[in-house]
Each structure stands twice: as C-alpha cells, then as structure tokens.
N, C-alpha and C positions, 0 to 999 in steps of 0.2 A: 966414574961419574957418567951418567947417561947423557947422550947428545941432545941438543934442542930438537933436532929433527925426530929423534926417537920418541921424545916426550910429546911432541905434537901428534905423532902417529898414535900413541897411546891415548891421547886426548880425543882424537877422532874416533878411535875404537870404542872408548867409553861413551862418546856422544851417540854412536850407533846403538850402544847398549841402552842408553836413555830412551831413544826412539823406539827400539824393539820392546822394551819392558813397558813403556808408557802406552804404546799402541795396543799391546796385548791386554794390559790392565783395563783400558777403555773398552775393548771388545768384550772382555769378561764381564765388566759392569753392565754392558748392554745385553748380556745373555748369550753371547756368541763365543764359540771356542774354535778359532781358526786353525790352531796348531795343537798337536798332542802335547800333553803336559810335560813329558820328558824332554821333547824337542824344545819347547818354549823356554823352560827353566835352564836347560843345558846350554842353549845358545846365549841366553842372557848372561850366564856365568862365564862363558868363553869370551864374551865381549867386554865384560866388566872387570873380572878379577885381576888380569895382568896389568891393566891400566891403573886400577886403584892401588895395587901394590907398588907400582913404579912411582906413582904420585906421592905416596906416603914416604917412600925411601928417598926420593929426590928432594922433597921439601924438608925432611928431617935432617938430611946431610947438609943442605945448602943454608938453611936458616937456623939450624940448631934450635929447633922449636921447643918452647916450654909452654907452660900455661899462660893464657893471655893475662896481661896486666889488669885490664878492666873488662869486666864481664860483658857489658853492653856496648863497648866501643868497637866499631867495625874494623878500625885500623889495628886492633890487637888480634883479630882473627884472620885478617886478609893481608897479604903482602901489599906494601904501599903503592906499587906500580899498577896494581889491578884496578881497572875502572869500577866505580861504585855500581854502575848499572849491571856489570857482569856479576858482581857479588850478590846483588839483590835478585837478579834473575836466577842464579844458581840456588839461592835460598828459597825462592818461591817454588821452583821445580822440586827441590828436596822436600818442602812442606807438602806439596801435592802427593808425592809418593808416601810420605808419612801418613797423610790423611787416608790414602788408599789402604794402608795397613790397618789403621784403626777401624775404618768402616767394614773391612772384611772380617776382622776379629769380632766386631759387634754382631755380625750376621751369622757367625758360626753357632750351630746348635749342638755340636758334638762331632765326634770322629766318624766319618762315613765308612761303613763296612758292609761286606756281603756275608751273610750267614744263612746257611741252608737255603740258598737261592733267593733270599729276601734281602731287600735293601734296608739297612738299619743305621741309626745314629747311636753311638756309644758315648754317653756323657757321664763319666765317672761311674761306670758299671750300671747305669740306668739305660736300658736298651729300648729304643723306640723304633717301631717299624714305620718306614716312610715310602713314598712313591719313588719311582726311578728319577723323575724330574727333580725332586727335592734332594735326592742322593747326588745327582750330577751337579746341582747348584752348590751343594756343600763342597764338592771337589773343586768347583770353580773358585770358591772363596779361599780354599787352601792354596790354589795356584796363584791367585791374586796376591796373597800375602808374600809368597816366595818371589814373585816378579817385582813387587813393590820394594822389598828389601834390596834386591839386586839393582833395581832402578835407582834407589837412593845412593847406593854405593857407586853406581856409574856416574851420578851427578858429582859426587865427591872426587872420583878419579879424573873425570874430565876437567873439573875446575883446578885440581891440584897440579895435574900435568901441564895444563895450559898456563897456569900462573908461573910455574917454574920455567917453562920453555920461553916465555916472553919476558923474563927478567933480564934486563940489559946491564945489570951491575956486575954480574959475574964474568 
C-alpha cells in the first residue's frame, strides 16, 4: 500500500501536470507555441501518468470501487470525506480540458503533412495545399488535443491521490 506522503507527492505532481497542460493549451489557443511539441507533451506525460496510475491503484484497493449506485449522486462518485467544493472544482477543470479537446477537434481540417516541399492537409486522401501558417495552426490543434487529454488525466490523478491521502478512516 502506498503511503499518504507518497500519494500527496503524486497529487502535487499531477497538479503540476494540470498547470503545465492548461498553460500550454491556453498559449496554443492564443496562437503561441512556447515549447516544442515533443517537450510539451513529453513533460505533461511525465507529470501525469505516474500520479494517475497511483491514484487509480490506491483508490481501487482502498475502496474496492464498483460502479456508482446512483448516476447523478455526487456521493456515489466521490469518497464521503472529500469536500464538495473540491469535487466541483475538479469537475470544472476536467470539463475545461474536455472542452479544449472538442474545440481543437472541431478546428482540425485534416492531417498536416509536407509533400514535395509543400504544406498540405490530408483529409481522407483529399489533399489540399495550404500556407505554412495554416499548417502550423493544424499542428497546434493536434498538440492541444494531446495536452488536453493529459491535462484531464492529471486532474483525475491529482483528485484521486489527494482523496486517498486525506482519508482518515484507514
């Protein structure tokens, strides 16, 4: 079983993943690319994945979780000792990342590629030649999707680890 201190550290690590992913998603939405794509997504994954896995395992072992009894009851999704404001905040931040995913998918016009020195969008074998700015914007949308997915996982990891670490019944 993981210690409370370890779970709190994982929660802080996931919290850093939320801030990293969220900050980069906002920058991408504003048309800026402060960090190279590989570094941005790689760092988000390093901050998120260990804490998310630890949160899932710790909660699964501790609470023997099953499907919630009532779909819309907050108490069936959240451990009883977690304050309602914390659950609502986590839900709103998760929703913001979900919205980022949806908005980026809506703006995708195809898979950006370079062919014969030209920038093109490949949409189910329909090739459209585009400007470099449009090509880069499509790459930004792809990066925003990746960061938003990792940000949503980071919210879950931070919440699950913190919930388990602050449970005083065990």
